[in-house]
Backbone bond lengths (Angstrom), bond angles and torsions (degrees), N, CA, C in turn:
res aa  C-N    CA-C-N  psi(-1)  N-CA   C-N-CA  omega(-1)  CA-C   N-CA-C  phi
1 M - - - 1.458 - - 1.521 109.45 -
2 G 1.321 114.79 144.51 1.451 119.99 175.69 1.516 109.93 -75.38
3 R 1.323 116.80 177.92 1.459 120.62 179.32 1.518 111.72 -61.05
4 G 1.317 115.82 149.08 1.461 120.86 176.99 1.521 113.40 74.39
5 G 1.342 116.56 13.92 1.452 119.58 176.83 1.523 114.73 80.51
6 H 1.334 117.58 4.05 1.466 120.08 179.13 1.514 109.14 -93.22
7 G 1.298 117.09 139.32 1.463 121.15 179.29 1.511 111.57 -67.46
8 S 1.321 115.83 146.70 1.460 120.40 175.76 1.518 108.47 -85.62
9 H 1.338 116.69 174.46 1.458 120.57 176.69 1.522 110.40 -62.27
10 D 1.319 117.56 -27.43 1.457 121.33 179.02 1.522 112.00 -69.00
11 D 1.327 117.24 -17.90 1.463 121.35 -178.02 1.523 112.71 -88.83
12 V 1.343 118.13 2.24 1.455 120.98 -174.28 1.526 111.39 -57.44
13 D 1.345 118.30 -40.73 1.458 121.01 -179.06 1.522 112.29 -81.52
14 A 1.329 117.87 2.08 1.457 121.29 -174.28 1.523 112.55 -95.58
15 G 1.349 117.94 23.11 1.451 120.52 -179.38 1.518 111.68 -64.18
16 T 1.295 115.62 166.24 1.464 120.18 177.95 1.521 108.63 -80.81
17 P 1.324 117.64 163.44 1.466 119.78 176.25 1.524 112.05 -58.57
18 Y 1.315 116.91 -25.04 1.456 120.63 -179.86 1.524 112.39 -72.48
19 D 1.336 116.64 -16.09 1.455 121.40 179.56 1.522 112.14 -86.02
20 Q 1.321 117.92 -6.14 1.447 121.66 -175.31 1.520 111.50 -119.42
21 S 1.324 114.67 147.75 1.463 118.88 173.10 1.530 107.74 -78.34
22 L 1.308 116.28 167.92 1.463 119.92 177.70 1.526 110.67 -61.93
23 E 1.325 117.00 -37.86 1.469 120.26 178.98 1.529 110.38 -64.37
24 E 1.326 117.26 -41.29 1.466 120.39 177.75 1.519 111.04 -63.65
25 M 1.322 116.71 -39.23 1.464 118.81 178.60 1.527 110.47 -67.42
26 D 1.331 117.85 -38.54 1.459 120.75 175.65 1.521 109.83 -59.07
27 F 1.344 116.79 -45.18 1.457 120.03 -179.24 1.524 110.94 -63.91
28 T 1.323 117.19 -42.19 1.461 121.51 -178.97 1.525 111.25 -56.61
29 R 1.313 116.64 -34.41 1.464 121.10 -179.13 1.526 112.54 -93.50
30 S 1.311 118.16 5.79 1.460 121.35 -171.19 1.526 113.83 -90.65
31 A 1.318 113.86 164.23 1.460 121.22 174.03 1.528 110.31 -63.08
32 C 1.324 117.28 -32.11 1.465 120.38 178.54 1.524 111.25 -61.72
33 N 1.313 116.17 -45.42 1.464 120.44 179.43 1.531 110.47 -63.00
34 L 1.318 116.62 -44.58 1.466 120.39 179.75 1.529 110.36 -62.38
35 A 1.327 116.81 -42.06 1.464 121.07 179.25 1.521 110.90 -65.32
36 S 1.329 117.33 -39.25 1.468 120.77 -178.98 1.525 111.92 -66.64
37 K 1.329 116.56 -25.81 1.462 120.90 -178.76 1.530 112.77 -98.45
38 G 1.333 116.80 -2.63 1.463 120.24 178.49 1.518 113.93 74.35
39 R 1.307 116.86 24.49 1.469 121.10 -177.62 1.531 109.01 -88.01
40 V 1.344 114.86 75.48 1.461 121.60 -170.53 1.526 112.74 -62.58
41 Q 1.322 119.43 -40.60 1.463 120.04 -178.95 1.526 111.02 -67.06
42 D 1.322 116.98 -42.94 1.468 119.97 176.99 1.528 110.47 -64.04
43 L 1.324 116.20 -38.05 1.458 120.68 177.47 1.528 110.06 -64.27
44 R 1.321 116.68 -43.03 1.470 121.43 177.37 1.535 109.89 -58.43
45 D 1.329 116.35 -43.45 1.471 121.10 -179.72 1.524 112.04 -63.09
46 I 1.327 117.35 -44.80 1.465 119.79 -178.29 1.529 110.74 -69.15
47 I 1.320 117.63 -35.08 1.470 120.55 177.04 1.524 110.13 -66.32
48 A 1.323 117.35 -37.40 1.471 120.77 178.18 1.532 110.63 -63.57
49 R 1.325 116.64 -37.51 1.472 120.80 -179.84 1.523 112.30 -79.31
50 R 1.336 116.00 -35.28 1.468 120.93 -174.16 1.527 109.56 -141.85
51 P 1.344 117.99 78.43 1.472 121.18 -175.69 1.527 114.66 -55.09
52 S 1.315 117.63 -29.45 1.470 119.62 -178.11 1.523 112.76 -69.54
53 C 1.333 118.44 -11.57 1.462 120.67 -177.74 1.522 112.54 -63.55
54 V 1.327 118.41 -17.81 1.467 119.68 179.87 1.522 111.67 -68.99
55 H 1.342 117.21 -11.56 1.459 121.51 -178.26 1.527 113.43 -105.86
56 S 1.331 118.92 7.39 1.452 121.87 -171.22 1.519 111.37 -124.71
57 D 1.334 114.91 156.87 1.460 119.35 176.30 1.524 112.21 -93.92
58 G 1.326 117.07 3.54 1.459 120.28 176.11 1.506 114.56 91.83
59 T 1.312 118.39 -7.13 1.454 120.06 177.41 1.520 108.69 -98.28
60 A 1.293 115.61 158.35 1.460 120.66 -174.34 1.526 112.39 -58.72
61 E 1.309 117.40 -35.16 1.457 120.50 -176.57 1.520 113.20 -106.74
62 N 1.333 118.67 7.90 1.462 121.90 -177.65 1.529 109.53 50.54
63 A 1.315 115.42 48.75 1.456 122.81 -171.11 1.525 114.44 -60.10
64 S 1.306 118.43 -41.05 1.461 120.33 -173.41 1.518 113.96 -87.10
65 G 1.310 116.44 -26.96 1.451 119.63 -174.07 1.511 112.82 83.79
66 Y 1.345 117.10 -7.51 1.458 119.78 175.59 1.525 108.56 -66.73
67 T 1.301 116.13 139.60 1.457 121.92 176.74 1.525 108.27 -112.16
68 P 1.323 117.75 168.90 1.459 119.20 174.98 1.534 112.11 -54.57
69 L 1.328 116.76 -33.71 1.470 119.76 179.23 1.529 111.69 -64.02
70 H 1.317 118.28 -38.73 1.472 120.78 176.34 1.536 109.90 -57.68
71 Y 1.331 115.39 -47.18 1.468 119.90 -177.46 1.524 112.06 -66.66
72 A 1.321 117.55 -44.96 1.461 121.02 -179.99 1.524 110.86 -64.57
73 A 1.329 116.63 -41.34 1.472 121.15 -179.18 1.522 110.96 -65.63
74 R 1.328 116.59 -44.96 1.473 120.63 -179.92 1.527 111.34 -61.43
75 A 1.326 116.45 -36.64 1.466 120.47 -178.03 1.528 112.58 -87.08
76 G 1.326 117.60 -9.64 1.459 120.20 178.29 1.519 114.47 77.93
77 H 1.308 117.23 25.57 1.468 121.08 -179.12 1.531 109.72 -85.43
78 V 1.328 114.47 88.94 1.462 122.78 -172.86 1.522 112.36 -56.36
79 E 1.325 117.64 -47.27 1.473 119.86 -177.47 1.525 112.00 -66.04
80 C 1.312 117.43 -35.55 1.469 120.40 175.73 1.532 109.89 -66.03
81 V 1.326 116.70 -41.36 1.466 120.52 177.99 1.527 109.73 -61.60
82 R 1.327 116.90 -45.41 1.477 120.06 177.95 1.531 111.39 -58.06
83 L 1.324 115.95 -45.75 1.461 120.73 -179.45 1.530 110.90 -61.92
84 L 1.304 117.20 -45.00 1.462 120.96 -178.24 1.528 111.48 -65.83
85 I 1.320 116.78 -39.64 1.469 120.26 176.37 1.525 109.45 -63.25
86 A 1.322 116.96 -44.86 1.470 121.40 178.77 1.527 111.66 -64.17
87 S 1.328 117.26 -22.20 1.466 122.58 -179.80 1.519 112.22 -91.50
88 A 1.312 116.08 13.83 1.472 123.04 174.56 1.522 114.57 65.96
89 C 1.326 116.89 35.83 1.458 118.64 174.30 1.536 108.63 -70.89
90 N 1.302 115.67 162.44 1.461 121.31 177.68 1.521 108.22 -84.40
91 V 1.331 117.11 108.03 1.463 120.39 -177.01 1.523 112.26 -71.42
92 N 1.332 117.44 -12.23 1.463 121.10 179.86 1.527 113.32 -109.58
93 A 1.335 117.92 14.94 1.466 121.01 177.69 1.522 109.49 -60.13
94 T 1.333 115.87 138.85 1.468 120.33 -179.96 1.527 110.34 -114.25
95 T 1.314 114.60 149.15 1.459 120.48 177.21 1.528 109.16 -73.08
96 R 1.319 115.50 154.92 1.469 119.24 179.57 1.525 111.04 -70.00
97 A 1.293 116.95 -46.59 1.465 121.37 178.19 1.527 107.92 -94.19
98 G 1.273 117.08 110.89 1.457 120.64 176.62 1.512 114.38 104.92
99 G 1.330 117.78 -28.93 1.457 120.60 177.74 1.519 115.10 68.04
100 S 1.315 117.34 30.19 1.466 121.04 -179.15 1.524 111.76 -85.23
101 T 1.314 115.42 147.44 1.459 122.12 173.72 1.532 109.34 -100.72
102 A 1.306 116.51 172.42 1.466 120.57 174.74 1.527 109.95 -61.47
103 L 1.326 116.64 -33.12 1.466 120.37 177.71 1.525 110.92 -64.25
104 H 1.311 117.73 -40.34 1.473 120.95 174.76 1.533 109.76 -57.04
105 R 1.355 116.23 -47.82 1.469 121.21 -176.08 1.537 110.94 -63.96
106 A 1.317 117.17 -45.34 1.470 120.73 -179.34 1.525 110.97 -66.59
107 A 1.324 116.94 -38.03 1.466 120.88 -179.99 1.529 110.73 -65.51
108 F 1.332 116.49 -44.78 1.462 120.04 -178.81 1.525 111.89 -63.02
109 T 1.317 116.68 -37.72 1.464 120.03 -177.84 1.524 112.74 -88.89
110 G 1.332 117.49 -1.98 1.464 121.06 172.35 1.510 115.81 79.65
111 H 1.305 118.06 23.44 1.465 121.20 -178.68 1.527 109.63 -88.29
112 I 1.327 114.69 83.99 1.460 122.01 -171.77 1.528 112.94 -62.11
113 E 1.326 118.18 -37.65 1.462 120.06 179.09 1.535 110.81 -66.41
114 V 1.308 117.06 -39.29 1.464 121.13 177.18 1.533 109.69 -65.93
115 V 1.321 117.13 -42.65 1.469 120.99 177.04 1.522 109.76 -56.41
116 S 1.320 117.26 -46.68 1.464 121.36 179.69 1.529 111.72 -62.75
117 L 1.323 116.91 -43.31 1.473 120.59 177.83 1.532 111.37 -60.23
118 L 1.311 115.75 -44.24 1.463 119.84 -179.33 1.523 111.24 -64.89
119 L 1.316 116.84 -42.54 1.465 120.30 178.31 1.526 110.48 -62.92
120 D 1.330 116.04 -43.74 1.473 120.28 178.29 1.529 111.96 -62.03
121 A 1.329 116.44 -28.60 1.470 121.57 -179.32 1.527 112.16 -86.42
122 G 1.323 117.05 1.45 1.458 120.27 176.32 1.514 115.80 100.56
123 A 1.327 117.88 12.41 1.465 119.59 177.03 1.531 108.71 -61.25
124 D 1.313 115.80 137.09 1.460 122.64 -177.81 1.530 109.20 -89.96
125 A 1.312 116.43 108.07 1.459 121.88 -177.28 1.526 112.70 -70.35
126 S 1.323 117.54 -13.47 1.468 120.03 -177.81 1.530 113.43 -91.79
127 I 1.340 118.15 -1.64 1.478 120.16 178.27 1.526 108.86 -63.67
128 R 1.319 114.48 132.34 1.468 120.64 -179.62 1.529 110.13 -105.00
129 N 1.327 115.50 141.79 1.463 120.01 174.89 1.532 108.98 -81.68
130 T 1.311 117.86 -173.19 1.468 120.51 -176.45 1.527 113.19 -67.83
131 D 1.335 117.27 -15.67 1.462 121.47 174.95 1.525 111.33 -91.06
132 G 1.328 116.34 4.41 1.456 120.65 -179.30 1.517 113.33 78.16
133 Q 1.309 116.35 15.76 1.462 120.86 -176.51 1.525 111.56 -98.87
134 T 1.323 114.80 140.86 1.458 122.04 174.05 1.529 108.49 -92.88
135 A 1.312 115.17 178.84 1.467 119.68 175.56 1.525 110.55 -61.43
136 A 1.321 117.28 -27.76 1.474 120.85 177.44 1.527 110.57 -63.00
137 H 1.312 117.41 -42.11 1.463 120.58 176.53 1.528 110.27 -60.66
138 D 1.335 116.02 -42.50 1.464 119.45 -179.62 1.519 111.55 -65.99
139 A 1.328 117.40 -39.44 1.469 120.33 176.77 1.529 109.43 -60.66
140 A 1.322 116.41 -43.46 1.465 120.71 179.78 1.527 111.36 -65.88
141 R 1.346 117.45 -43.76 1.476 120.53 178.21 1.518 111.11 -59.97
142 G 1.332 116.05 -34.00 1.454 120.58 179.10 1.524 113.18 -81.70
143 G 1.340 116.65 -5.32 1.460 121.01 179.28 1.520 113.88 77.95
144 H 1.326 116.80 28.95 1.463 121.53 -174.76 1.524 111.40 -110.02
145 G 1.331 115.69 78.18 1.459 121.93 179.37 1.517 112.69 -60.42
146 D 1.331 117.30 -32.88 1.470 120.45 178.66 1.524 111.11 -65.57
147 V 1.320 117.23 -39.43 1.461 121.71 177.49 1.529 109.44 -68.96
148 L 1.322 117.03 -40.99 1.464 121.27 177.53 1.533 110.23 -57.99
149 A 1.325 117.35 -40.54 1.468 121.24 179.12 1.529 111.35 -63.97
150 V 1.322 117.49 -41.19 1.469 121.45 177.82 1.527 109.93 -62.69
151 L 1.308 116.72 -44.55 1.466 121.12 179.29 1.526 111.07 -64.25
152 E 1.300 116.71 -40.67 1.463 121.45 179.57 1.532 110.68 -64.58
153 R 1.335 117.61 -38.94 1.476 120.83 176.97 1.526 110.70 -64.61
154 A 1.320 116.82 -34.55 1.465 120.60 -179.49 1.530 112.13 -77.37
155 H 1.318 116.72 -27.65 1.464 121.06 -175.73 1.534 107.66 -145.92
156 A 1.310 115.77 90.49 1.470 121.28 -177.19 1.526 110.84 -54.86
157 G 1.320 115.96 136.32 1.453 122.06 177.70 1.516 114.36 86.83
158 L 1.307 117.18 -3.18 1.463 121.28 -176.76 1.527 111.91 -59.37
159 S 1.314 116.62 -38.96 1.465 119.50 -175.33 1.526 113.08 -75.13
160 T 1.324 117.37 -5.89 1.461 119.76 178.51 1.532 112.90 -107.17
161 L 1.337 117.34 1.98 1.470 120.41 176.45 1.524 109.63 -72.53
162 E 1.316 116.82 138.83 1.465 120.95 -179.47 1.522 111.17 -90.97
163 D 1.338 114.88 142.63 1.468 119.84 174.30 1.525 109.24 -84.34
164 N 1.325 117.93 -171.62 1.463 121.66 -177.55 1.529 113.29 -63.95
165 R 1.316 117.11 -17.56 1.473 121.44 179.37 1.529 112.08 -103.54
166 G 1.341 116.09 9.35 1.464 120.10 176.94 1.515 114.94 81.99
167 R 1.330 118.06 13.69 1.473 121.32 -178.64 1.522 110.30 -98.86
168 T 1.316 115.51 140.24 1.461 120.90 173.90 1.524 109.08 -97.58
169 A 1.315 116.09 165.71 1.468 120.14 176.11 1.527 109.86 -62.08
170 K 1.318 116.80 -38.77 1.473 119.91 177.75 1.520 110.97 -60.87
171 D 1.347 116.94 -42.19 1.470 120.86 176.71 1.522 110.56 -58.58
172 M 1.316 115.54 -45.82 1.465 121.14 -175.05 1.521 111.61 -68.19
173 L 1.323 117.40 -34.95 1.467 120.72 -179.82 1.519 110.97 -66.72
174 S 1.322 116.85 -31.41 1.468 119.81 -177.36 1.519 113.36 -83.67
175 L 1.327 117.85 -4.92 1.481 120.40 179.90 1.500 112.31 -72.42
């Protein structure tokens, strides 16, 4: 606790069980949460107990379609990404809302090493989300020309594909 009995910003995750919904508590204990925080050993332990968790978002109905790989890729947790790939996760799984892959998430956040790992593991750089955008578009939207170059080397012509609004990744990078 901070001075005067008030919680610090570090105490935000320290709420009581009564402060969370059942879905939030499920997520807190999920592989997705562990992957998002880079807790590779805990993630390894949960995968050993429940191998199918690499395909779930931690909620009872898998509502979002996000997998632990989406969370690890977005946060740039290289070792978690390696573990999940080694655990036979689907590197091309798409979210229900938006249709993004882990490659989209890593590209947007500029995690070039994760992008390379995903490509090496067979991630399809040409998968389009519901806006018609590839991971190249996301790299450009995030301002990551270096990531765009890696994606272009893996899939020639990727940066010139148009999204649903007629924009290419090259167009978006120059904005």
